[in-house]
C-alpha positions as CSV (number, residue, x, y, z in Angstrom):
1,M,-83.5,-6.7,81.5
2,V,-80.7,-7.8,78.9
3,S,-80.5,-11.4,77.9
4,A,-77.9,-13.5,76.1
5,S,-79.8,-12.9,72.8
6,D,-79.4,-9.1,73.1
7,T,-75.6,-9.1,73.2
8,V,-73.6,-8.0,70.5
9,K,-69.9,-8.8,70.0
10,V,-67.9,-5.4,69.1
11,A,-64.5,-5.6,67.9
12,V,-62.6,-2.4,68.8
13,I,-59.5,-2.6,66.6
14,Q,-56.5,-0.6,68.3
15,C,-53.5,-0.9,65.9
16,A,-51.2,1.5,64.0
17,P,-52.3,2.9,60.7
18,L,-50.1,3.1,57.7
19,P,-49.7,6.8,57.3
20,F,-49.7,8.1,53.8
21,D,-50.5,4.6,52.4
22,R,-54.1,4.6,51.3
23,E,-54.1,1.2,49.5
24,G,-52.0,-0.5,52.4
25,S,-54.4,0.9,54.9
26,V,-57.6,-0.2,53.1
27,E,-56.1,-3.6,52.8
28,K,-55.2,-3.8,56.5
29,V,-58.9,-2.7,57.4
30,I,-60.0,-5.5,54.9
31,E,-57.9,-8.0,56.5
32,L,-58.7,-7.2,60.0
33,T,-62.5,-6.9,59.4
34,K,-62.3,-10.6,57.8
35,A,-60.6,-11.7,61.0
36,V,-63.1,-10.3,63.5
37,G,-66.0,-11.4,61.4
38,V,-64.8,-14.9,61.8
39,S,-64.4,-14.3,65.6
40,G,-68.3,-13.5,65.4
41,A,-68.1,-9.7,65.9
42,K,-71.2,-7.9,64.5
43,L,-69.5,-4.5,64.7
44,A,-65.9,-3.3,64.0
45,L,-64.5,-0.1,65.1
46,F,-61.4,1.4,63.9
47,P,-59.7,4.6,65.1
48,E,-60.0,8.2,63.7
49,A,-58.5,9.1,60.4
50,Y,-57.3,5.3,60.1
51,V,-57.2,5.5,56.3
52,G,-55.1,8.2,55.3
53,G,-53.4,8.7,58.6
54,Y,-54.0,11.3,61.5
55,P,-51.4,14.1,60.7
56,W,-50.7,14.6,64.6
57,G,-47.4,16.4,65.0
58,L,-47.2,17.7,61.6
59,A,-47.0,21.4,61.2
60,F,-46.9,21.4,57.4
61,G,-44.2,24.0,57.5
62,T,-46.7,26.7,58.6
63,A,-45.9,30.0,60.4
64,I,-48.1,32.9,60.7
65,G,-48.3,34.4,57.2
66,G,-46.6,31.6,55.2
67,R,-45.9,27.9,54.5
68,S,-42.6,26.5,53.5
69,P,-42.1,24.4,50.3
70,A,-41.5,21.5,52.4
71,G,-44.6,22.0,54.3
72,R,-46.6,22.3,51.1
73,R,-45.1,18.8,50.1
74,T,-46.2,17.2,53.3
75,W,-49.7,18.7,52.9
76,E,-49.7,17.4,49.2
77,R,-49.0,14.0,50.5
78,C,-51.7,14.1,53.1
79,W,-54.2,15.2,50.3
80,S,-53.1,12.5,48.0
81,T,-53.9,9.9,50.5
82,A,-57.4,11.2,51.5
83,I,-60.5,9.4,49.9
84,D,-63.6,10.4,48.4
85,V,-66.8,9.2,50.2
86,P,-68.5,7.5,48.5
87,G,-65.7,6.1,46.4
88,P,-63.7,3.1,45.4
89,E,-62.2,2.7,49.0
90,T,-65.6,2.9,50.6
91,D,-67.1,0.4,48.0
92,R,-64.3,-2.1,48.9
93,L,-64.8,-1.5,52.7
94,G,-68.5,-2.1,52.4
95,E,-68.1,-5.3,50.4
96,A,-65.6,-6.4,53.1
97,A,-68.1,-5.7,55.8
98,R,-70.9,-7.5,53.8
99,E,-68.6,-10.5,53.4
100,A,-67.7,-10.6,57.1
101,G,-71.3,-10.1,58.1
102,L,-70.7,-7.2,60.3
103,Y,-71.0,-3.3,60.5
104,L,-67.9,-1.3,60.0
105,A,-66.9,1.9,61.3
106,V,-63.6,3.4,60.2
107,G,-62.1,6.8,60.5
108,V,-61.0,8.3,57.2
109,V,-59.3,11.4,55.9
110,E,-62.0,12.5,53.4
111,R,-61.5,14.8,50.5
112,D,-63.9,17.7,49.9
113,S,-64.8,17.4,46.3
114,S,-66.1,21.0,46.1
115,Y,-62.6,22.3,46.9
116,S,-59.6,21.7,45.1
117,R,-56.8,19.9,47.0
118,G,-58.7,20.3,50.2
119,T,-59.5,17.6,53.1
């Protein structure tokens, strides 16, 4: 049996990310986290690859056996907006969650530190 004391308010955030804008995306998560914390949410859920941007529709100039210079530049742009986990961005997101009094789940494009320029 579930009682009112067992209820948890969850904020499901469905808003557009800021593709290729790591700093702007982190700031947007922080602002929205504060807002849903004030509303009483105890868990905030953001979309997949919200920080870094989901590269849906980008082919990175690839074809079997090659990649174009423009595709390499697009890949570099994606890589440059990926974050290290843990890292400065996750520290800021964690602090925002603590201040808002909630748990935070955010999809990020994560760098693989063991592979140069890999995500």
